[in-house]
C-alpha positions in Angstrom: 19.0 -14.0 13.3 17.9 -15.3 16.7 15.0 -13.6 19.0 17.6 -12.2 21.3 20.0 -10.5 18.6 16.7 -9.2 17.3 15.7 -7.3 20.8 19.5 -6.4 21.1 19.4 -4.5 17.6 16.4 -2.6 18.6 18.0 -1.8 22.0 21.1 -0.7 20.3 19.2 1.3 17.6 17.0 3.1 20.3 20.2 3.6 22.6 22.4 5.3 19.8 19.5 7.3 18.5 18.7 8.7 22.0 22.6 9.2 23.1 22.9 11.3 19.8 19.9 13.6 20.7 21.1 13.9 23.8 24.4 15.4 22.6 22.9 17.5 19.8 20.3 18.8 22.7 23.3 19.6 24.8 25.9 20.8 22.2 23.6 22.7 19.3 21.4 25.8 19.2 18.4 26.1 17.4 19.0 28.3 14.1 22.6 28.0 14.6 24.2 25.6 11.8 27.3 24.1 12.7 29.5 23.4 9.5 31.0 19.5 9.6 31.8 18.9 6.0 31.0 20.6 2.6 27.5 19.5 2.3 26.7 18.3 6.0 26.0 20.8 9.0 24.6 20.0 12.4 21.6 22.0 12.9 19.1 21.5 15.8 15.3 21.4 14.9 12.4 19.8 16.1 9.7 17.8 13.8 6.2 17.2 14.9 5.3 15.5 11.9 6.4 11.9 10.4 10.2 11.2 9.1 11.8 14.0 7.2 9.0 16.4 8.3 5.8 14.9 6.4 2.8 15.6 7.7 4.2 18.4 10.1 1.1 20.9 9.5 -1.4 17.7 10.2 0.5 16.5 13.5 1.3 19.8 14.7 0.6 19.9 18.7 -0.5 16.4 18.6 2.5 14.2 19.8 0.2 11.4 21.5 -1.7 11.0 18.3 1.6 10.6 16.8 3.4 8.6 19.0 0.1 6.4 19.4 0.3 5.9 15.5 4.0 5.2 15.4 3.5 2.7 18.1 1.2 0.7 16.4 3.3 0.9 13.2 6.2 -0.3 15.3 4.1 -3.2 17.0 3.2 -4.4 13.4 6.8 -4.3 12.3 7.9 -5.9 15.4 5.6 -8.9 14.9 7.0 -8.6 11.2 10.6 -9.1 12.6 9.5 -12.1 14.7 7.9 -13.8 11.7 10.4 -13.1 8.8 12.8 -15.9 7.8 15.5 -14.1 6.0 18.2 -12.6 8.4 18.4 -9.4 6.3 14.6 -9.0 6.6 14.7 -9.6 10.3 17.4 -7.1 10.9 15.7 -4.5 8.6 12.6 -4.9 10.6 14.4 -4.4 13.7 16.2 -1.0 12.6 12.8 0.2 11.5 11.1 -0.4 15.0 14.0 0.5 16.7 14.1 4.1 14.9 10.5 4.2 15.7 10.7 3.7 19.6 13.7 6.3 19.3 11.3 9.1 17.8 8.2 8.1 20.1 10.6 8.8 23.2 11.4 12.0 21.9 7.5 12.8 20.9 6.5 11.7 24.7 9.2 13.6 26.1 9.0 16.7 24.5 6.2 16.6 22.0 8.3 16.5 18.9 11.1 14.5 17.6 15.0 16.2 17.8 16.5 16.6 14.5 19.6 17.5 13.9 21.8 16.1 10.9 21.4 18.4 7.7 22.3 17.5 4.4 22.6 20.1 1.7 23.7 21.3 -2.0 24.0 24.9 -2.4 21.0 26.5 -1.4 18.9 23.5 -1.3 18.7 21.4 2.0 17.2 18.0 2.8 14.9 18.0 5.9 16.9 17.8 8.9 16.6 14.2 10.1 18.2 12.0 13.2 20.1 8.4 13.8 16.5 6.7 14.2 15.5 8.3 10.3 18.7 6.7 9.3 17.8 3.3 11.1 14.1 3.4 9.5 15.7 4.0 5.9 18.4 1.5 6.4 15.9 -1.0 7.6 13.5 -0.5 4.5 16.5 -1.0 2.0 17.5 -4.2 4.1 13.8 -5.4 3.9 13.6 -4.4 0.4 17.1 -6.5 -0.5 16.1 -9.6 1.4 13.1 -9.5 -1.2 15.7 -9.9 -4.1 16.4 -13.1 -5.6 19.7 -14.3 -4.7 20.6 -15.7 -8.3 18.8 -15.5 -11.8 16.3 -18.2 -12.0 17.5 -21.8 -13.7 17.4 -21.2 -17.6 18.0 -17.6 -17.7 19.9 -16.5 -20.6 19.6 -19.5 -22.3 
C-alpha cells in the first residue's frame, strides 16, 4: 500500500466515522433505542472513556487528557503504518489511526465520543460503539492477520 493510499484510507475512515455520527446526532435521541434487527438497535450515547466505555470513570471530565493520550497513540501507530512492509499491516494501522482520529474529533468538539450502535442478546447489551470503534477493531484484526504465516514451514507434516 502506497503512502497516498495509506493517507486516503485514514481520511476515508475519519470521514465515514464523522458522517455516521452527524447522522446519529441528528436522527436519534439519547435514551430511546431504535430497533433495526433482532439483536441490533441504534441507541445514542456518549462515552468519556476509551473504546467500549473502558476507563470511563477514570477519564470522566478529562476530554483533553483522553484526546492527548489517544493522539499520542495515533502518532505511534501512524509511524508504524509508514514503516510496515505487509499491505494488511499497513491497512490495519491506517484503520486504527483513522478510528482514533475520529474519536479525538468528538472529544475536542463535545467532550465525549458519540456512540450509537447497540448489539444485544436478550437483556445483555454489548457497550454501545461507533464506526471508529469498528475501524480500530478491524485494524487490529488485520495487523494480527499480517503476522500469521502464509504457508506452513518447509518440512512440516513430513
